[in-house]
C-alpha positions in Angstrom: 83.4 93.1 100.5 80.9 90.2 101.0 81.4 88.3 104.2 80.5 84.7 105.0 77.6 83.7 107.2 79.9 82.8 110.1 81.4 86.3 110.1 78.0 87.9 109.8 76.7 85.9 112.8 79.8 86.7 114.8 79.6 90.4 113.9 76.0 90.5 115.4 77.5 89.7 118.8 79.8 92.8 118.7 78.4 96.3 119.5 80.4 98.5 117.1 79.4 101.7 119.0 80.8 100.4 122.3 84.2 100.6 123.8 84.7 97.3 125.7 86.8 96.8 128.8 89.5 94.1 128.7 87.6 91.3 130.4 84.6 91.7 128.1 86.7 92.1 124.9 88.8 89.0 125.7 85.7 86.9 126.4 84.0 88.1 123.2 87.0 87.6 121.0 87.1 83.9 122.0 83.3 83.6 121.5 83.4 85.0 117.9 86.4 82.9 116.8 84.4 80.2 115.0 86.7 79.2 112.2 87.6 75.5 111.8 91.1 76.2 113.0 92.8 77.7 116.0 92.6 81.4 115.1 95.3 83.8 116.2 94.1 86.7 118.4 95.6 89.9 117.2 95.9 93.4 118.7 95.8 96.5 116.5 96.8 99.8 118.1 96.4 103.0 116.1 98.7 105.7 117.5 99.0 109.5 117.2 102.6 109.2 116.2 104.1 110.3 112.9 106.6 107.6 112.0 108.1 109.9 109.3 109.9 111.6 112.2 112.7 109.5 113.7 111.9 110.6 117.2 108.4 109.3 116.9 109.3 105.8 115.6 108.3 103.0 118.0 110.0 99.7 117.9 110.6 97.2 120.6 110.0 93.7 121.8 108.2 92.0 124.7 108.0 88.4 126.0 104.3 87.4 126.3 103.9 85.4 129.5 101.7 82.7 128.0 103.6 82.6 124.7 102.2 83.0 121.2 100.9 79.5 120.7 103.0 79.3 117.5 106.1 77.4 116.8 108.7 80.0 115.9 111.6 79.1 113.6 114.8 81.0 114.4 117.7 81.6 112.0 120.9 82.7 113.6 123.8 84.4 111.8 127.0 83.7 113.8 130.5 82.4 113.6 133.1 80.5 115.7 131.9 79.4 119.2 128.6 81.4 118.8 127.5 78.8 116.2 127.6 76.0 118.8 126.0 78.2 121.4 123.1 78.9 119.0 122.6 75.2 118.1 122.7 74.3 121.8 120.0 76.9 122.6 117.6 75.4 120.0 118.1 77.6 116.9 116.4 76.0 113.9 119.1 77.2 111.4 122.6 78.6 112.0 125.1 79.8 109.4 126.9 82.7 107.9 128.1 83.8 104.5 127.0 80.6 102.8 123.3 81.4 103.5 123.3 84.6 101.5 122.8 83.1 98.0 120.3 80.6 99.4 118.1 83.5 100.6 119.0 86.0 97.9 118.8 83.8 94.8 116.8 80.7 95.8 114.2 82.7 97.8 114.6 80.5 100.9 112.6 82.0 103.8 111.6 79.1 106.0 112.2 81.1 109.2 110.2 83.5 111.3 112.8 85.5 113.2 116.5 86.3 112.4 119.1 86.8 115.1 122.6 88.0 114.4 125.8 88.6 116.4 127.0 92.2 115.8 130.1 91.0 113.9 127.8 89.3 111.3 125.8 92.4 110.5 128.0 93.3 107.6 127.0 90.0 106.0 123.3 90.3 107.0 123.2 93.8 105.7 123.5 92.5 102.2 120.1 90.8 102.7 118.4 94.2 103.6 116.4 94.3 100.4 115.0 90.8 101.0 114.6 90.8 104.8 113.7 94.5 105.3 110.3 94.5 103.6 109.3 91.3 105.4 110.2 92.8 108.8 112.9 90.1 109.3 116.0 92.3 109.5 117.7 91.9 112.9 117.6 95.0 115.1 119.3 95.9 118.4 116.1 97.5 119.7 114.3 94.2 119.3 117.1 92.3 120.9 117.9 90.4 117.7 121.4 91.8 117.2 123.3 90.5 120.3 126.3 88.5 121.4 124.0 86.6 123.9 122.4 84.4 121.2 121.3 81.8 123.7 119.1 84.3 125.6 117.7 85.8 122.3 116.7 82.3 121.1 115.2 81.4 124.5 113.1 84.5 124.7 111.9 84.2 121.1 110.9 80.5 121.6 109.2 81.5 124.9 106.9 84.0 123.2 108.9 87.2 122.5 107.1 89.4 119.9 108.3 92.5 118.2 106.1 95.6 117.9 106.6 98.6 115.6 104.7 101.2 113.6 103.6 100.4 110.1 103.3 103.1 107.4 99.9 104.1 108.8 101.3 104.5 112.3 99.5 101.3 113.5 101.0 98.5 115.6 99.8 95.0 114.7 100.8 92.1 116.9 99.6 88.6 117.9 98.7 88.1 121.5 97.9 84.4 121.5 95.4 81.9 120.1 91.6 81.5 120.4 92.3 78.3 122.3 94.1 80.1 125.1 92.2 80.7 128.4 90.8 84.2 129.0 93.4 84.6 131.7 96.3 83.8 129.3 95.0 86.2 126.7 94.4 88.9 129.3 97.9 88.5 130.7 99.5 88.6 127.2 97.4 91.6 126.2 98.2 93.6 129.3 101.9 92.8 129.1 101.9 94.1 125.5 99.9 97.3 126.4 102.3 98.1 129.3 105.3 97.8 126.9 103.6 100.0 124.2 102.6 102.7 126.8 106.2 102.8 128.1 107.4 103.2 124.5 105.5 106.5 124.1 107.9 109.0 122.4 108.7 112.0 124.7 108.3 114.3 121.7 104.7 113.3 121.0 102.1 116.0 121.6 98.4 115.1 122.0 96.7 111.7 122.2 99.1 108.7 122.0 96.7 105.8 121.7 93.9 106.6 119.2 92.3 103.2 119.1 92.9 99.7 120.5 91.2 96.7 118.8 91.2 93.0 119.5 90.3 90.6 116.7 90.7 86.9 115.8 92.0 85.9 112.3 88.5 85.5 110.8 86.4 87.5 113.4 85.2 91.0 113.6 87.2 93.7 115.5 86.3 94.5 119.1 87.2 98.0 120.2 88.6 98.8 123.7 88.7 102.2 125.4 92.3 103.5 124.6 92.1 106.1 127.4 92.2 103.2 130.0 95.8 102.4 129.0 97.3 105.8 128.4 
């Protein structure tokens, strides 16, 4: 794959044979983010888990102290007084049954996170085929199936992110924007890593964190020493 000149120049600043410490990696990821927009800084964590086993699945959520730098649109499935509670808490969209055809037939997906009260999961379950593959299905482990919709919305708007294994047993999550200060990025990154380390499955044998990489949207990957977190 041919890379542009900006990427090639940025890649020269990264020593691919080196495992960086957090301070160096964060400073470097900001330095190599040279696109004409505010790049997202992402963390990619390759684990030793085997997600095909239910007891080695990892899924959870954590609130990043400095937020994500992104405006998050929240859709809430609720009824009765929970509709007013969701609207008052700042939900972008609130509804119930009537939203099913809009999402299913019209392909409406102008939201980033879906929250549902437990009594609405029968309705939301019918959207499994649409929301599931996009990672939008509400889940109790992520705190998105709850009666406390106000808290769920507040946390999401404040910078709550969900982490989980993909099919290759890798976790991909944003930890902020290139415009964030080094302190903000470091705080977000360390908060995420603490949560992921705590989520280690008790049944896992061998090395849990195989590799940890920081990268900006258009920049090269910067590897950290995974043993420093385990």
